[in-house]
C-alpha positions as CSV (number, residue, x, y, z in Angstrom):
1,M,22.2,-8.1,-11.0
2,G,21.6,-5.1,-8.5
3,I,21.7,-1.6,-9.5
4,T,25.1,-0.7,-8.6
5,S,26.2,-3.8,-10.8
6,L,23.9,-2.6,-13.6
7,L,25.3,1.0,-13.8
8,S,29.0,-0.2,-13.5
9,Q,29.0,-2.4,-16.0
10,Y,28.0,0.4,-18.4
11,Q,29.9,3.3,-16.6
12,K,26.8,5.1,-15.6
13,V,26.3,7.7,-12.5
14,F,24.8,6.4,-9.5
15,T,24.7,8.7,-6.5
16,L,23.9,8.1,-3.0
17,G,22.4,11.1,-0.6
18,G,20.2,11.7,2.7
19,D,17.2,12.8,0.7
20,H,15.8,13.7,-2.6
21,S,17.4,17.0,-2.3
22,I,20.3,15.4,-4.1
23,T,18.0,14.4,-6.9
24,Y,17.1,17.5,-8.5
25,P,20.5,19.2,-9.1
26,V,21.5,15.7,-10.6
27,I,18.3,15.6,-12.9
28,R,19.3,19.2,-14.0
29,A,22.5,17.9,-14.9
30,F,21.3,14.9,-16.9
31,A,18.3,17.1,-18.5
32,K,21.2,19.1,-20.3
33,K,22.4,16.1,-21.7
34,Y,19.1,14.0,-22.4
35,S,16.2,16.2,-23.6
36,E,14.0,13.2,-23.6
37,L,14.4,12.0,-19.9
38,N,12.1,9.6,-18.3
39,I,12.3,9.0,-14.1
40,L,11.5,6.0,-12.6
41,H,10.9,6.9,-9.2
42,L,10.0,4.1,-6.3
43,D,9.0,6.1,-3.0
44,A,6.6,6.0,-0.2
45,H,6.1,9.5,-0.8
46,A,5.5,11.6,-4.3
47,D,7.2,14.6,-3.2
48,L,5.1,16.5,-5.5
49,Y,4.1,19.5,-3.2
50,D,4.2,23.0,-4.3
51,N,5.7,23.7,-1.1
52,F,6.3,22.2,2.0
53,E,6.4,24.1,5.0
54,G,6.7,27.2,3.5
55,Y,9.7,26.0,1.4
56,K,9.6,25.5,-2.3
57,Y,13.0,23.6,-2.6
58,S,12.0,21.2,0.3
59,H,12.9,17.6,-0.2
60,A,9.0,17.2,-0.3
61,C,8.7,19.2,-3.5
62,R,11.8,17.9,-5.5
63,F,9.8,16.1,-8.1
64,A,7.4,19.1,-8.1
65,R,10.2,21.1,-9.5
66,I,11.7,18.6,-11.6
67,M,8.3,18.8,-13.6
68,E,7.6,22.1,-13.5
69,E,11.1,23.0,-15.0
70,G,10.2,20.5,-17.8
71,L,13.4,18.1,-17.0
72,A,11.5,15.0,-17.6
73,V,9.2,13.9,-20.4
74,R,7.8,11.0,-18.0
75,L,7.9,10.5,-14.4
76,V,6.4,7.3,-13.1
77,Q,6.0,7.1,-9.5
78,V,5.5,3.8,-7.6
79,G,4.8,2.6,-4.4
80,I,3.3,5.7,-2.9
81,R,1.7,5.5,0.2
82,T,1.2,8.9,1.5
83,L,-0.7,10.7,-1.6
84,S,-2.5,13.9,-0.5
85,A,-5.1,15.7,-2.4
86,H,-2.8,18.3,-3.2
87,Q,-0.2,16.1,-4.6
88,R,-3.1,14.3,-6.6
89,E,-3.6,17.5,-8.2
90,Q,0.0,18.0,-8.9
91,A,0.3,14.6,-10.3
92,K,-2.5,15.9,-12.9
93,K,-1.2,18.8,-13.6
94,F,2.2,17.7,-14.2
95,G,0.9,14.4,-16.1
96,V,2.7,12.1,-13.6
97,E,1.9,8.4,-13.6
98,I,1.5,7.1,-10.2
99,I,1.1,3.6,-9.0
100,E,0.0,3.7,-5.4
101,M,1.3,1.1,-3.5
102,K,-2.5,-0.1,-2.5
103,D,-2.8,-0.9,-6.5
104,W,0.3,-2.4,-7.2
105,N,0.4,-5.3,-9.3
106,P,3.9,-7.6,-9.2
107,A,3.2,-8.5,-13.0
108,V,3.9,-4.6,-14.1
109,Q,7.1,-4.2,-16.2
110,F,8.2,-0.6,-16.9
111,K,9.1,0.2,-20.4
112,F,10.6,3.4,-21.0
113,Q,11.5,4.8,-24.7
114,G,14.7,6.9,-24.3
115,P,17.0,7.6,-21.2
116,V,15.9,6.4,-17.7
117,Y,17.0,7.7,-14.5
118,L,16.0,5.4,-11.7
119,S,15.3,7.5,-8.2
120,L,14.7,4.9,-5.4
121,D,13.7,6.0,-1.9
122,V,14.7,3.3,0.7
123,D,11.4,3.8,2.1
124,A,9.6,2.4,-0.9
125,I,10.4,-0.8,0.8
126,D,8.6,-2.0,3.9
127,P,10.1,-1.3,7.2
128,A,9.9,-5.0,7.8
129,F,12.6,-5.2,5.3
130,A,14.5,-1.9,5.4
131,P,13.8,-0.5,8.8
132,G,16.9,2.1,8.4
133,V,14.9,4.8,7.1
134,S,13.9,8.1,8.6
135,H,9.8,7.9,7.8
136,H,8.4,4.5,8.2
137,E,5.6,4.0,6.2
138,P,4.4,0.3,6.7
139,G,2.7,-1.7,3.8
140,G,5.8,-1.2,1.2
141,F,7.5,-3.2,-1.3
142,S,9.4,-6.4,-0.2
143,S,13.4,-6.4,-1.1
144,R,12.3,-9.1,-3.6
145,E,9.7,-6.8,-5.2
146,V,12.2,-4.1,-5.9
147,I,14.9,-6.1,-7.1
148,S,12.6,-7.4,-9.8
149,I,11.4,-4.0,-10.8
150,I,15.0,-3.3,-11.3
151,Q,15.7,-6.4,-13.1
152,K,12.6,-6.2,-15.4
153,L,13.3,-2.5,-16.2
154,K,13.3,-2.2,-20.0
155,G,14.9,1.1,-21.2
156,N,18.4,3.0,-21.4
157,L,19.3,3.1,-17.6
158,I,21.6,6.2,-17.6
159,G,22.0,6.8,-14.0
160,A,20.2,6.2,-10.6
161,D,20.2,7.3,-6.8
162,L,19.7,5.9,-3.5
163,V,18.3,8.2,-1.0
164,E,17.1,8.0,2.8
165,F,18.8,5.5,4.2
166,N,19.3,6.3,7.7
167,P,22.0,4.4,9.7
168,T,20.8,5.3,13.1
169,R,17.6,3.5,12.6
170,D,19.3,0.5,11.1
171,T,20.3,-1.5,14.1
172,S,20.3,-4.8,12.6
173,G,22.2,-3.5,9.4
174,I,19.8,-5.3,7.3
175,T,18.8,-2.0,5.6
176,A,22.7,-1.4,4.9
177,M,23.0,-4.9,3.2
178,L,19.8,-4.2,1.3
179,A,20.9,-0.7,0.0
180,N,24.4,-2.2,-1.0
181,F,22.9,-4.5,-3.5
């Protein structure tokens, strides 16, 4: 069972977007309804910069804004492969739980108390499995691993997003097929 079938079965919100710029306003809306919101974020990038290239609302800063506004009680980031010293400091400041890809253990099962929002950046997946993304970061999840993470997720999944699919780089259509899962 994939994300779309899981969410549609329970009539939950699923958003598709360009980058994590969509996640921030969606999370703000969910936080108004769910005071104890948890986020499971699969990505190659933590998106925790205080500002990126002089802009506090860049796609690379969205999770910093979410946490500084108290929109989530728990943020778990998985598959991160580009963590800077600044983002490590930000993670510590906001209590973000990060499992870098180098530390990934496929036996891990994510359990949450309360509502869970799943944010999946397609570049969490290795470019060998999902080449249709803007920022290739080798060494990511296999498609099977991401499917397994979603299937084993324990918690009340109330919404999800799928971002960073870039059809112009998906010459074989393999990323589109995976994103349709």
